[in-house]
N, C-alpha and C positions, 0 to 999 in steps of 0.2 A: 878276036872273039866272034864266033858265029851268032847270028840273030836268034837261032832256036835254042842256044845254050844260055841265053840271058835269063836271070832269075825273075825278071819283071814280066816276061811274056808267058802267058798261060795258054796252052793249047787246048783244044777240045778234048783231048785224051786225058788231060790232067784235071778237068772239071769234075767235081764229085757228082755222082748220079744219085737221084733220090731213091730211097729204099722202096722196094715193092712189097714189103712185109705188111703186117697188120697196121690198122689205124693207130695214130698216136693216142695215148691215154686221155688227153684232154678232149679229143673229138669223140672218144668212145662214150663219154657221159652226157653228151649234148642231147641225144635222142631221148634217153630215159628221163632226164630232168625236164626237158621241154614237154614230153608226153605227160609227166606227172603234174606239171603246172596246168596243162590243158584239162586233165581229168579233175583237178582241184577246182578250177574255175567253173567247169560244167556242174560239179556237185553243188557249189555255192549258188549258182544260178538256179539249179533244180530246187534247192531248199527255199530260196526266195520266191520262186514261182509257186511252189506248193503252199507256202504260207499265204501268198496273195490269193490263190484259188480257194483256200480254206476260208479266208475272210470274205471273198466274193460270194461263196456258196453257203454262207452262214444263215441259219434260220432263227426266227424269233416269233413264237406264238403263231406259227403258220399251220395251215391245214395239212393233214397227212399226205395229200397228193403233192403239195408243194415240197414237203420234206423229202418224199421219194424222188422227185425230179432233181432236187439239189443233191441228194445222195448219188444219184446216177451221174450227174454232171461232174461232181467232185471225183468220183472214182475213175471216170474216163479221163479226166484231166490229169489225175495222178499217174495213171497207167501210161499215157502218152508222154508226159513229162519225163518220167524215169526211164522210159525206153529210148528217148532221145539222148538222155544223159548216158545210158549204157552204150550208145553208138560211138561215143568218143573213145573209150578204151578199146572197143572192137576195131575201130579204124587204126588205132595205135598198134594193135596186134597184127593187123594186115600189113602195115608198114614194117613192123619188126620181122614178120615172116619174109617179106620181100628182101630185107637186108640180112637175112639169115641170122637173126638174133632170137633170144628167148621170147616166147609168146605167152607162157603160162602166167606171168604176173598180170598181163593185160586181160587175158581171158578170165582170170579170177575176179578182177574188178568188174568186168562185164557181167559175170554171173551174179555177183553181189548186187549190182544195180538192177538186174532183171528180177532177182528175188524181192528186192525192195519194191519194184514196180508191181509185182503180183500181190505182195502183202498189202500194200496201200490200196490197190484196186479191189481187194477182197474185203478188207476190214475197216476202211476209213469211213467216218461218219461226219456229217456237217457239224460245225461248231455253233455255239450260241453266243455270238459276239453282238450283243444288243446295245444300242445307244439310247434306248428308251426304256 
């Protein structure tokens, strides 16, 4: 019997080649799930930071000048906070475009966070969380 005819010997021609087709389904969902978790974490951090800044800029029996200063500080803080949160899905959209994936879900989330940033910057008022 010849050595190449032996069933135990595997030549390079008989080795199965990996497919060059689309990514496996398990890998296809890694990016959207990871991006969704990142956006969720950013939203929770934004909510906590907004609550903290609302408490930090609260007013109690203060003069109108102090109330205006706290209102301005709160609105700027809210605007910057939600713009940073909106940057997370915008970066996910950039990565999705680079991988030739759908970008509209990420851009929709970005637009929602930007609308929230503008709304809080326009209409938010200092709270009256008084300890006395």
